[in-house]
PyMOL Python script that loads the backbone (N, CA, C, O; Angstrom):
from pymol import cmd

cmd.read_pdbstr("""\
ATOM      1  N   MET A   1      32.306 -38.226  -7.321  1.00  0.00           N
ATOM      2  CA  MET A   1      31.126 -38.390  -6.572  1.00  0.00           C
ATOM      3  C   MET A   1      30.619 -36.851  -6.170  1.00  0.00           C
ATOM      4  O   MET A   1      31.397 -36.029  -5.684  1.00  0.00           O
ATOM      5  N   ASN A   2      29.431 -36.614  -6.394  1.00  0.00           N
ATOM      6  CA  ASN A   2      28.881 -35.289  -5.996  1.00  0.00           C
ATOM      7  C   ASN A   2      28.197 -35.481  -4.644  1.00  0.00           C
ATOM      8  O   ASN A   2      27.286 -36.284  -4.443  1.00  0.00           O
ATOM      9  N   LEU A   3      28.756 -34.624  -3.698  1.00  0.00           N
ATOM     10  CA  LEU A   3      28.197 -34.904  -2.362  1.00  0.00           C
ATOM     11  C   LEU A   3      27.158 -33.664  -1.968  1.00  0.00           C
ATOM     12  O   LEU A   3      26.731 -33.497  -0.826  1.00  0.00           O
ATOM     13  N   GLN A   4      26.812 -32.795  -3.145  1.00  0.00           N
ATOM     14  CA  GLN A   4      25.859 -31.860  -2.829  1.00  0.00           C
ATOM     15  C   GLN A   4      24.416 -32.522  -2.858  1.00  0.00           C
ATOM     16  O   GLN A   4      24.108 -33.187  -3.847  1.00  0.00           O
ATOM     17  N   SER A   5      23.541 -32.369  -1.836  1.00  0.00           N
ATOM     18  CA  SER A   5      22.308 -32.925  -1.817  1.00  0.00           C
ATOM     19  C   SER A   5      21.181 -31.878  -2.582  1.00  0.00           C
ATOM     20  O   SER A   5      21.426 -30.709  -2.878  1.00  0.00           O
ATOM     21  N   LYS A   6      20.078 -32.485  -2.789  1.00  0.00           N
ATOM     22  CA  LYS A   6      19.121 -31.770  -3.365  1.00  0.00           C
ATOM     23  C   LYS A   6      18.490 -30.675  -2.274  1.00  0.00           C
ATOM     24  O   LYS A   6      18.459 -30.865  -1.059  1.00  0.00           O
ATOM     25  N   LYS A   7      18.071 -29.676  -2.855  1.00  0.00           N
ATOM     26  CA  LYS A   7      17.764 -28.586  -1.935  1.00  0.00           C
ATOM     27  C   LYS A   7      16.682 -27.661  -2.588  1.00  0.00           C
ATOM     28  O   LYS A   7      16.950 -27.056  -3.626  1.00  0.00           O
ATOM     29  N   THR A   8      15.511 -27.554  -2.007  1.00  0.00           N
ATOM     30  CA  THR A   8      14.471 -26.650  -2.507  1.00  0.00           C
ATOM     31  C   THR A   8      14.240 -25.477  -1.503  1.00  0.00           C
ATOM     32  O   THR A   8      14.101 -25.658  -0.293  1.00  0.00           O
ATOM     33  N   PHE A   9      14.212 -24.292  -2.100  1.00  0.00           N
ATOM     34  CA  PHE A   9      14.050 -23.168  -1.158  1.00  0.00           C
ATOM     35  C   PHE A   9      13.354 -22.148  -1.923  1.00  0.00           C
ATOM     36  O   PHE A   9      13.212 -22.234  -3.143  1.00  0.00           O
ATOM     37  N   ALA A  10      12.866 -21.066  -1.135  1.00  0.00           N
ATOM     38  CA  ALA A  10      12.282 -19.874  -1.772  1.00  0.00           C
ATOM     39  C   ALA A  10      13.171 -18.980  -2.404  1.00  0.00           C
ATOM     40  O   ALA A  10      14.280 -18.754  -1.919  1.00  0.00           O
ATOM     41  N   SER A  11      12.748 -18.412  -3.525  1.00  0.00           N
ATOM     42  CA  SER A  11      13.532 -17.492  -4.422  1.00  0.00           C
ATOM     43  C   SER A  11      12.570 -16.325  -4.710  1.00  0.00           C
ATOM     44  O   SER A  11      11.371 -16.515  -4.912  1.00  0.00           O
ATOM     45  N   ILE A  12      13.133 -15.134  -4.719  1.00  0.00           N
ATOM     46  CA  ILE A  12      12.271 -13.917  -5.300  1.00  0.00           C
ATOM     47  C   ILE A  12      12.589 -13.633  -6.746  1.00  0.00           C
ATOM     48  O   ILE A  12      13.723 -13.568  -7.220  1.00  0.00           O
ATOM     49  N   ASN A  13      11.526 -13.484  -7.344  1.00  0.00           N
ATOM     50  CA  ASN A  13      11.495 -13.005  -8.773  1.00  0.00           C
ATOM     51  C   ASN A  13      11.490 -11.422  -8.691  1.00  0.00           C
ATOM     52  O   ASN A  13      10.458 -10.787  -8.475  1.00  0.00           O
ATOM     53  N   TYR A  14      12.657 -10.875  -8.870  1.00  0.00           N
ATOM     54  CA  TYR A  14      12.631  -9.401  -8.623  1.00  0.00           C
ATOM     55  C   TYR A  14      11.947  -8.634  -9.615  1.00  0.00           C
ATOM     56  O   TYR A  14      11.642  -7.475  -9.335  1.00  0.00           O
ATOM     57  N   GLU A  15      11.633  -9.157 -10.845  1.00  0.00           N
ATOM     58  CA  GLU A  15      10.777  -8.430 -11.823  1.00  0.00           C
ATOM     59  C   GLU A  15       9.383  -8.291 -11.295  1.00  0.00           C
ATOM     60  O   GLU A  15       8.721  -7.292 -11.579  1.00  0.00           O
ATOM     61  N   LYS A  16       8.890  -9.284 -10.511  1.00  0.00           N
ATOM     62  CA  LYS A  16       7.544  -9.049 -10.102  1.00  0.00           C
ATOM     63  C   LYS A  16       7.410  -8.474  -8.719  1.00  0.00           C
ATOM     64  O   LYS A  16       6.307  -8.137  -8.290  1.00  0.00           O
ATOM     65  N   CYS A  17       8.585  -8.348  -7.968  1.00  0.00           N
ATOM     66  CA  CYS A  17       8.560  -7.865  -6.575  1.00  0.00           C
ATOM     67  C   CYS A  17       8.695  -6.378  -6.445  1.00  0.00           C
ATOM     68  O   CYS A  17       9.693  -5.805  -6.882  1.00  0.00           O
ATOM     69  N   HIS A  18       7.656  -5.699  -5.820  1.00  0.00           N
ATOM     70  CA  HIS A  18       7.412  -4.333  -5.603  1.00  0.00           C
ATOM     71  C   HIS A  18       6.763  -3.974  -4.271  1.00  0.00           C
ATOM     72  O   HIS A  18       5.552  -3.804  -4.131  1.00  0.00           O
ATOM     73  N   PRO A  19       7.636  -3.877  -3.347  1.00  0.00           N
ATOM     74  CA  PRO A  19       6.958  -3.553  -1.959  1.00  0.00           C
ATOM     75  C   PRO A  19       6.075  -2.321  -2.007  1.00  0.00           C
ATOM     76  O   PRO A  19       5.173  -2.291  -1.170  1.00  0.00           O
ATOM     77  N   ASN A  20       6.169  -1.417  -2.751  1.00  0.00           N
ATOM     78  CA  ASN A  20       5.488  -0.253  -2.657  1.00  0.00           C
ATOM     79  C   ASN A  20       4.041  -0.656  -3.440  1.00  0.00           C
ATOM     80  O   ASN A  20       3.104   0.141  -3.391  1.00  0.00           O
ATOM     81  N   GLY A  21       3.930  -1.777  -4.072  1.00  0.00           N
ATOM     82  CA  GLY A  21       2.598  -2.282  -4.588  1.00  0.00           C
ATOM     83  C   GLY A  21       1.856  -3.046  -3.565  1.00  0.00           C
ATOM     84  O   GLY A  21       0.626  -3.104  -3.545  1.00  0.00           O
ATOM     85  N   CYS A  22       2.704  -3.683  -2.643  1.00  0.00           N
ATOM     86  CA  CYS A  22       2.131  -4.495  -1.659  1.00  0.00           C
ATOM     87  C   CYS A  22       1.514  -3.627  -0.576  1.00  0.00           C
ATOM     88  O   CYS A  22       0.424  -3.899  -0.074  1.00  0.00           O
ATOM     89  N   ASN A  23       2.259  -2.557  -0.225  1.00  0.00           N
ATOM     90  CA  ASN A  23       1.898  -1.801   0.941  1.00  0.00           C
ATOM     91  C   ASN A  23       2.216  -0.262   0.606  1.00  0.00           C
ATOM     92  O   ASN A  23       3.183   0.263   1.158  1.00  0.00           O
ATOM     93  N   PRO A  24       1.488   0.407  -0.212  1.00  0.00           N
ATOM     94  CA  PRO A  24       1.860   1.726  -0.617  1.00  0.00           C
ATOM     95  C   PRO A  24       2.127   2.739   0.446  1.00  0.00           C
ATOM     96  O   PRO A  24       2.795   3.736   0.172  1.00  0.00           O
ATOM     97  N   ASP A  25       1.639   2.541   1.656  1.00  0.00           N
ATOM     98  CA  ASP A  25       1.777   3.418   2.655  1.00  0.00           C
ATOM     99  C   ASP A  25       3.225   3.351   3.398  1.00  0.00           C
ATOM    100  O   ASP A  25       3.974   4.318   3.536  1.00  0.00           O
ATOM    101  N   LYS A  26       3.456   2.141   3.810  1.00  0.00           N
ATOM    102  CA  LYS A  26       4.623   1.840   4.554  1.00  0.00           C
ATOM    103  C   LYS A  26       5.649   1.038   3.754  1.00  0.00           C
ATOM    104  O   LYS A  26       6.718   0.824   4.325  1.00  0.00           O
ATOM    105  N   GLY A  27       5.491   0.585   2.572  1.00  0.00           N
ATOM    106  CA  GLY A  27       6.488  -0.134   1.703  1.00  0.00           C
ATOM    107  C   GLY A  27       7.081  -1.500   2.330  1.00  0.00           C
ATOM    108  O   GLY A  27       8.171  -1.956   1.985  1.00  0.00           O
ATOM    109  N   LEU A  28       6.320  -2.041   3.197  1.00  0.00           N
ATOM    110  CA  LEU A  28       6.719  -3.217   4.004  1.00  0.00           C
ATOM    111  C   LEU A  28       6.236  -4.395   3.159  1.00  0.00           C
ATOM    112  O   LEU A  28       5.091  -4.420   2.708  1.00  0.00           O
ATOM    113  N   CYS A  29       7.147  -5.394   2.947  1.00  0.00           N
ATOM    114  CA  CYS A  29       6.811  -6.723   2.273  1.00  0.00           C
ATOM    115  C   CYS A  29       6.153  -7.614   3.270  1.00  0.00           C
ATOM    116  O   CYS A  29       6.685  -7.867   4.351  1.00  0.00           O
ATOM    117  N   PRO A  30       4.908  -8.124   2.878  1.00  0.00           N
ATOM    118  CA  PRO A  30       4.127  -8.911   3.786  1.00  0.00           C
ATOM    119  C   PRO A  30       4.759 -10.302   4.027  1.00  0.00           C
ATOM    120  O   PRO A  30       4.440 -10.966   5.013  1.00  0.00           O
ATOM    121  N   ALA A  31       5.630 -10.723   3.144  1.00  0.00           N
ATOM    122  CA  ALA A  31       6.353 -11.907   3.327  1.00  0.00           C
ATOM    123  C   ALA A  31       7.319 -11.975   4.472  1.00  0.00           C
ATOM    124  O   ALA A  31       7.500 -13.021   5.095  1.00  0.00           O
ATOM    125  N   VAL A  32       7.933 -10.861   4.742  1.00  0.00           N
ATOM    126  CA  VAL A  32       8.795 -10.723   5.840  1.00  0.00           C
ATOM    127  C   VAL A  32       8.336 -11.286   7.234  1.00  0.00           C
ATOM    128  O   VAL A  32       8.902 -12.209   7.821  1.00  0.00           O
ATOM    129  N   PRO A  33       7.298 -10.646   7.656  1.00  0.00           N
ATOM    130  CA  PRO A  33       6.735 -11.173   8.865  1.00  0.00           C
ATOM    131  C   PRO A  33       6.152 -12.528   8.908  1.00  0.00           C
ATOM    132  O   PRO A  33       6.057 -13.212   9.926  1.00  0.00           O
ATOM    133  N   ALA A  34       5.756 -12.874   7.677  1.00  0.00           N
ATOM    134  CA  ALA A  34       5.123 -14.260   7.519  1.00  0.00           C
ATOM    135  C   ALA A  34       6.204 -15.469   7.733  1.00  0.00           C
ATOM    136  O   ALA A  34       5.820 -16.613   7.977  1.00  0.00           O
ATOM    137  N   CYS A  35       7.453 -15.157   7.632  1.00  0.00           N
ATOM    138  CA  CYS A  35       8.475 -16.245   7.732  1.00  0.00           C
ATOM    139  C   CYS A  35       8.868 -16.260   9.083  1.00  0.00           C
ATOM    140  O   CYS A  35       9.551 -15.350   9.551  1.00  0.00           O
ATOM    141  N   GLU A  36       8.435 -17.360   9.838  1.00  0.00           N
ATOM    142  CA  GLU A  36       8.693 -17.468  11.281  1.00  0.00           C
ATOM    143  C   GLU A  36      10.085 -17.898  11.513  1.00  0.00           C
ATOM    144  O   GLU A  36      10.491 -17.953  12.674  1.00  0.00           O
ATOM    145  N   HIS A  37      10.873 -18.213  10.512  1.00  0.00           N
ATOM    146  CA  HIS A  37      12.248 -18.630  10.535  1.00  0.00           C
ATOM    147  C   HIS A  37      13.283 -17.511  10.329  1.00  0.00           C
ATOM    148  O   HIS A  37      14.497 -17.652  10.479  1.00  0.00           O
ATOM    149  N   LYS A  38      12.624 -16.333   9.952  1.00  0.00           N
ATOM    150  CA  LYS A  38      13.349 -14.922   9.876  1.00  0.00           C
ATOM    151  C   LYS A  38      14.400 -15.084   8.766  1.00  0.00           C
ATOM    152  O   LYS A  38      15.506 -14.589   8.988  1.00  0.00           O
ATOM    153  N   VAL A  39      14.204 -15.685   7.653  1.00  0.00           N
ATOM    154  CA  VAL A  39      15.185 -15.856   6.725  1.00  0.00           C
ATOM    155  C   VAL A  39      14.882 -14.898   5.429  1.00  0.00           C
ATOM    156  O   VAL A  39      15.652 -14.882   4.469  1.00  0.00           O
ATOM    157  N   ILE A  40      13.809 -14.178   5.481  1.00  0.00           N
ATOM    158  CA  ILE A  40      13.659 -13.182   4.544  1.00  0.00           C
ATOM    159  C   ILE A  40      13.568 -11.896   5.131  1.00  0.00           C
ATOM    160  O   ILE A  40      12.782 -11.695   6.056  1.00  0.00           O
ATOM    161  N   LYS A  41      14.335 -10.965   4.654  1.00  0.00           N
ATOM    162  CA  LYS A  41      14.408  -9.418   5.448  1.00  0.00           C
ATOM    163  C   LYS A  41      14.608  -8.431   4.204  1.00  0.00           C
ATOM    164  O   LYS A  41      15.101  -8.659   3.099  1.00  0.00           O
ATOM    165  N   GLN A  42      14.083  -7.303   4.722  1.00  0.00           N
ATOM    166  CA  GLN A  42      14.164  -5.982   3.784  1.00  0.00           C
ATOM    167  C   GLN A  42      15.335  -5.291   4.525  1.00  0.00           C
ATOM    168  O   GLN A  42      15.152  -4.519   5.466  1.00  0.00           O
ATOM    169  N   LEU A  43      16.546  -5.623   4.035  1.00  0.00           N
ATOM    170  CA  LEU A  43      17.722  -5.154   4.685  1.00  0.00           C
ATOM    171  C   LEU A  43      18.077  -3.725   4.610  1.00  0.00           C
ATOM    172  O   LEU A  43      18.720  -3.145   5.485  1.00  0.00           O
ATOM    173  N   ASP A  44      17.587  -3.125   3.419  1.00  0.00           N
ATOM    174  CA  ASP A  44      17.903  -1.723   3.168  1.00  0.00           C
ATOM    175  C   ASP A  44      16.805  -0.946   3.481  1.00  0.00           C
ATOM    176  O   ASP A  44      16.808   0.243   3.164  1.00  0.00           O
ATOM    177  N   GLY A  45      15.763  -1.497   4.118  1.00  0.00           N
ATOM    178  CA  GLY A  45      14.568  -0.547   4.713  1.00  0.00           C
ATOM    179  C   GLY A  45      13.180  -0.688   3.972  1.00  0.00           C
ATOM    180  O   GLY A  45      13.049  -1.536   3.089  1.00  0.00           O
ATOM    181  N   ALA A  46      12.302   0.023   4.282  1.00  0.00           N
ATOM    182  CA  ALA A  46      10.980  -0.004   3.682  1.00  0.00           C
ATOM    183  C   ALA A  46      11.025   0.414   2.179  1.00  0.00           C
ATOM    184  O   ALA A  46      11.962   1.080   1.739  1.00  0.00           O
ATOM    185  N   PHE A  47      10.114   0.053   1.508  1.00  0.00           N
ATOM    186  CA  PHE A  47      10.073   0.244   0.026  1.00  0.00           C
ATOM    187  C   PHE A  47      11.306  -0.512  -0.728  1.00  0.00           C
ATOM    188  O   PHE A  47      11.368  -0.368  -1.949  1.00  0.00           O
ATOM    189  N   GLU A  48      12.130  -1.180  -0.181  1.00  0.00           N
ATOM    190  CA  GLU A  48      13.166  -1.880  -0.872  1.00  0.00           C
ATOM    191  C   GLU A  48      12.759  -3.389  -0.963  1.00  0.00           C
ATOM    192  O   GLU A  48      12.040  -3.921  -0.118  1.00  0.00           O
ATOM    193  N   GLN A  49      13.269  -4.031  -2.045  1.00  0.00           N
ATOM    194  CA  GLN A  49      12.983  -5.349  -2.210  1.00  0.00           C
ATOM    195  C   GLN A  49      13.609  -6.271  -1.173  1.00  0.00           C
ATOM    196  O   GLN A  49      14.793  -6.074  -0.900  1.00  0.00           O
ATOM    197  N   PRO A  50      12.941  -7.273  -0.553  1.00  0.00           N
ATOM    198  CA  PRO A  50      13.577  -8.181   0.298  1.00  0.00           C
ATOM    199  C   PRO A  50      14.561  -9.134  -0.217  1.00  0.00           C
ATOM    200  O   PRO A  50      14.746  -9.246  -1.429  1.00  0.00           O
ATOM    201  N   MET A  51      15.162  -9.784   0.594  1.00  0.00           N
ATOM    202  CA  MET A  51      16.107 -10.830   0.172  1.00  0.00           C
ATOM    203  C   MET A  51      15.916 -12.107   1.040  1.00  0.00           C
ATOM    204  O   MET A  51      15.623 -12.013   2.232  1.00  0.00           O
ATOM    205  N   ILE A  52      16.078 -13.233   0.454  1.00  0.00           N
ATOM    206  CA  ILE A  52      15.960 -14.622   1.214  1.00  0.00           C
ATOM    207  C   ILE A  52      17.246 -15.150   1.426  1.00  0.00           C
ATOM    208  O   ILE A  52      17.993 -15.241   0.452  1.00  0.00           O
ATOM    209  N   PHE A  53      17.673 -15.556   2.666  1.00  0.00           N
ATOM    210  CA  PHE A  53      18.879 -16.081   2.926  1.00  0.00           C
ATOM    211  C   PHE A  53      18.591 -17.660   2.625  1.00  0.00           C
ATOM    212  O   PHE A  53      18.232 -18.436   3.511  1.00  0.00           O
ATOM    213  N   GLN A  54      18.789 -18.028   1.298  1.00  0.00           N
ATOM    214  CA  GLN A  54      18.451 -19.244   0.964  1.00  0.00           C
ATOM    215  C   GLN A  54      19.026 -20.516   1.530  1.00  0.00           C
ATOM    216  O   GLN A  54      18.441 -21.599   1.547  1.00  0.00           O
ATOM    217  N   ASP A  55      20.232 -20.271   1.989  1.00  0.00           N
ATOM    218  CA  ASP A  55      20.955 -21.380   2.607  1.00  0.00           C
ATOM    219  C   ASP A  55      20.309 -21.742   4.064  1.00  0.00           C
ATOM    220  O   ASP A  55      20.544 -22.796   4.654  1.00  0.00           O
ATOM    221  N   MET A  56      19.542 -20.804   4.504  1.00  0.00           N
ATOM    222  CA  MET A  56      18.808 -21.109   5.818  1.00  0.00           C
ATOM    223  C   MET A  56      17.345 -21.384   5.569  1.00  0.00           C
ATOM    224  O   MET A  56      16.642 -21.655   6.543  1.00  0.00           O
ATOM    225  N   CYS A  57      16.784 -21.339   4.286  1.00  0.00           N
ATOM    226  CA  CYS A  57      15.385 -21.475   4.089  1.00  0.00           C
ATOM    227  C   CYS A  57      14.915 -22.917   4.517  1.00  0.00           C
ATOM    228  O   CYS A  57      15.515 -23.899   4.079  1.00  0.00           O
ATOM    229  N   MET A  58      13.899 -23.040   5.327  1.00  0.00           N
ATOM    230  CA  MET A  58      13.395 -24.245   5.801  1.00  0.00           C
ATOM    231  C   MET A  58      12.308 -24.828   4.837  1.00  0.00           C
ATOM    232  O   MET A  58      11.839 -25.930   5.122  1.00  0.00           O
ATOM    233  N   GLY A  59      11.937 -24.270   3.884  1.00  0.00           N
ATOM    234  CA  GLY A  59      10.889 -24.773   2.911  1.00  0.00           C
ATOM    235  C   GLY A  59       9.640 -24.786   3.383  1.00  0.00           C
ATOM    236  O   GLY A  59       8.873 -25.660   2.977  1.00  0.00           O
ATOM    237  N   CYS A  60       9.239 -23.889   4.260  1.00  0.00           N
ATOM    238  CA  CYS A  60       7.906 -23.890   4.974  1.00  0.00           C
ATOM    239  C   CYS A  60       6.928 -23.244   4.038  1.00  0.00           C
ATOM    240  O   CYS A  60       5.747 -23.554   4.194  1.00  0.00           O
ATOM    241  N   TRP A  61       7.261 -22.326   3.016  1.00  0.00           N
ATOM    242  CA  TRP A  61       6.519 -21.683   2.089  1.00  0.00           C
ATOM    243  C   TRP A  61       5.607 -20.827   2.560  1.00  0.00           C
ATOM    244  O   TRP A  61       4.699 -20.578   1.766  1.00  0.00           O
ATOM    245  N   ASP A  62       5.551 -20.189   3.815  1.00  0.00           N
ATOM    246  CA  ASP A  62       4.858 -19.245   4.371  1.00  0.00           C
ATOM    247  C   ASP A  62       4.965 -17.875   3.502  1.00  0.00           C
ATOM    248  O   ASP A  62       3.995 -17.157   3.264  1.00  0.00           O
ATOM    249  N   CYS A  63       6.169 -17.647   3.105  1.00  0.00           N
ATOM    250  CA  CYS A  63       6.573 -16.387   2.351  1.00  0.00           C
ATOM    251  C   CYS A  63       5.773 -16.515   0.948  1.00  0.00           C
ATOM    252  O   CYS A  63       5.241 -15.506   0.486  1.00  0.00           O
ATOM    253  N   ILE A  64       5.699 -17.571   0.372  1.00  0.00           N
ATOM    254  CA  ILE A  64       5.135 -17.698  -0.970  1.00  0.00           C
ATOM    255  C   ILE A  64       3.610 -17.397  -0.820  1.00  0.00           C
ATOM    256  O   ILE A  64       3.001 -16.678  -1.613  1.00  0.00           O
ATOM    257  N   GLU A  65       3.031 -18.020   0.285  1.00  0.00           N
ATOM    258  CA  GLU A  65       1.462 -17.774   0.433  1.00  0.00           C
ATOM    259  C   GLU A  65       1.205 -16.238   0.909  1.00  0.00           C
ATOM    260  O   GLU A  65       0.122 -15.691   0.701  1.00  0.00           O
ATOM    261  N   ALA A  66       2.228 -15.623   1.526  1.00  0.00           N
ATOM    262  CA  ALA A  66       2.079 -14.201   2.008  1.00  0.00           C
ATOM    263  C   ALA A  66       2.218 -13.264   0.915  1.00  0.00           C
ATOM    264  O   ALA A  66       1.618 -12.192   0.990  1.00  0.00           O
ATOM    265  N   CYS A  67       2.955 -13.543  -0.120  1.00  0.00           N
ATOM    266  CA  CYS A  67       3.212 -12.549  -1.218  1.00  0.00           C
ATOM    267  C   CYS A  67       2.107 -12.379  -2.184  1.00  0.00           C
ATOM    268  O   CYS A  67       1.810 -13.288  -2.959  1.00  0.00           O
ATOM    269  N   PRO A  68       1.460 -11.193  -2.163  1.00  0.00           N
ATOM    270  CA  PRO A  68       0.359 -11.014  -2.915  1.00  0.00           C
ATOM    271  C   PRO A  68       0.553 -10.799  -4.458  1.00  0.00           C
ATOM    272  O   PRO A  68      -0.356 -10.951  -5.273  1.00  0.00           O
ATOM    273  N   LEU A  69       1.876 -10.420  -4.780  1.00  0.00           N
ATOM    274  CA  LEU A  69       2.241 -10.324  -6.159  1.00  0.00           C
ATOM    275  C   LEU A  69       2.770 -11.667  -6.758  1.00  0.00           C
ATOM    276  O   LEU A  69       3.065 -11.680  -7.953  1.00  0.00           O
ATOM    277  N   GLY A  70       2.898 -12.717  -6.057  1.00  0.00           N
ATOM    278  CA  GLY A  70       3.296 -13.933  -6.609  1.00  0.00           C
ATOM    279  C   GLY A  70       4.854 -13.881  -7.001  1.00  0.00           C
ATOM    280  O   GLY A  70       5.305 -14.602  -7.891  1.00  0.00           O
ATOM    281  N   ALA A  71       5.648 -12.972  -6.268  1.00  0.00           N
ATOM    282  CA  ALA A  71       7.017 -12.882  -6.681  1.00  0.00           C
ATOM    283  C   ALA A  71       7.968 -13.862  -6.056  1.00  0.00           C
ATOM    284  O   ALA A  71       9.154 -13.951  -6.372  1.00  0.00           O
ATOM    285  N   ILE A  72       7.367 -14.588  -5.149  1.00  0.00           N
ATOM    286  CA  ILE A  72       8.283 -15.587  -4.473  1.00  0.00           C
ATOM    287  C   ILE A  72       7.904 -16.961  -4.886  1.00  0.00           C
ATOM    288  O   ILE A  72       6.749 -17.366  -4.761  1.00  0.00           O
ATOM    289  N   GLU A  73       8.858 -17.677  -5.372  1.00  0.00           N
ATOM    290  CA  GLU A  73       8.769 -18.993  -5.871  1.00  0.00           C
ATOM    291  C   GLU A  73       9.576 -20.007  -5.341  1.00  0.00           C
ATOM    292  O   GLU A  73      10.518 -19.678  -4.620  1.00  0.00           O
ATOM    293  N   THR A  74       9.340 -21.288  -5.602  1.00  0.00           N
ATOM    294  CA  THR A  74      10.259 -22.313  -5.214  1.00  0.00           C
ATOM    295  C   THR A  74      11.304 -22.573  -6.219  1.00  0.00           C
ATOM    296  O   THR A  74      11.050 -22.568  -7.424  1.00  0.00           O
ATOM    297  N   LYS A  75      12.484 -22.800  -5.736  1.00  0.00           N
ATOM    298  CA  LYS A  75      13.689 -22.985  -6.755  1.00  0.00           C
ATOM    299  C   LYS A  75      14.339 -24.291  -6.196  1.00  0.00           C
ATOM    300  O   LYS A  75      14.461 -24.472  -4.984  1.00  0.00           O
ATOM    301  N   HIS A  76      14.739 -25.168  -7.106  1.00  0.00           N
ATOM    302  CA  HIS A  76      15.377 -26.492  -6.829  1.00  0.00           C
ATOM    303  C   HIS A  76      16.716 -26.457  -7.338  1.00  0.00           C
ATOM    304  O   HIS A  76      16.922 -26.047  -8.480  1.00  0.00           O
ATOM    305  N   VAL A  77      17.680 -26.865  -6.568  1.00  0.00           N
ATOM    306  CA  VAL A  77      18.979 -26.959  -6.847  1.00  0.00           C
ATOM    307  C   VAL A  77      19.519 -28.413  -6.577  1.00  0.00           C
ATOM    308  O   VAL A  77      19.087 -28.906  -5.536  1.00  0.00           O
ATOM    309  N   GLY A  78      20.336 -29.155  -7.274  1.00  0.00           N
ATOM    310  CA  GLY A  78      20.740 -30.400  -6.965  1.00  0.00           C
ATOM    311  C   GLY A  78      20.755 -31.372  -8.037  1.00  0.00           C
ATOM    312  O   GLY A  78      20.506 -31.021  -9.190  1.00  0.00           O
ATOM    313  N   ALA A  79      21.028 -32.560  -7.741  1.00  0.00           N
ATOM    314  CA  ALA A  79      21.030 -33.540  -8.768  1.00  0.00           C
ATOM    315  C   ALA A  79      19.684 -34.278  -8.897  1.00  0.00           C
ATOM    316  O   ALA A  79      19.541 -35.156  -9.748  1.00  0.00           O
TER     317      ALA A  79
END
""", "prot")
cmd.dss("prot")
cmd.show_as("cartoon", "prot")
cmd.util.cbc("prot")
cmd.orient("prot")
């Protein structure tokens, strides 16, 4: 019996993600402040690609709407 439930969360396509393209002056990802749950962060600082703590993603999709490059997508895992 598989006890893992279905889960849909935000995922970053790193081939499309370029913070310097979103914000050439400051290199800040606009999806980071858009996430009110604070599960997407630029851990290594400005001009670096953000990461999403997928296990904590609430599926609000605010980060997807905020990403001007379309680099954040939904990902589904489970049966």
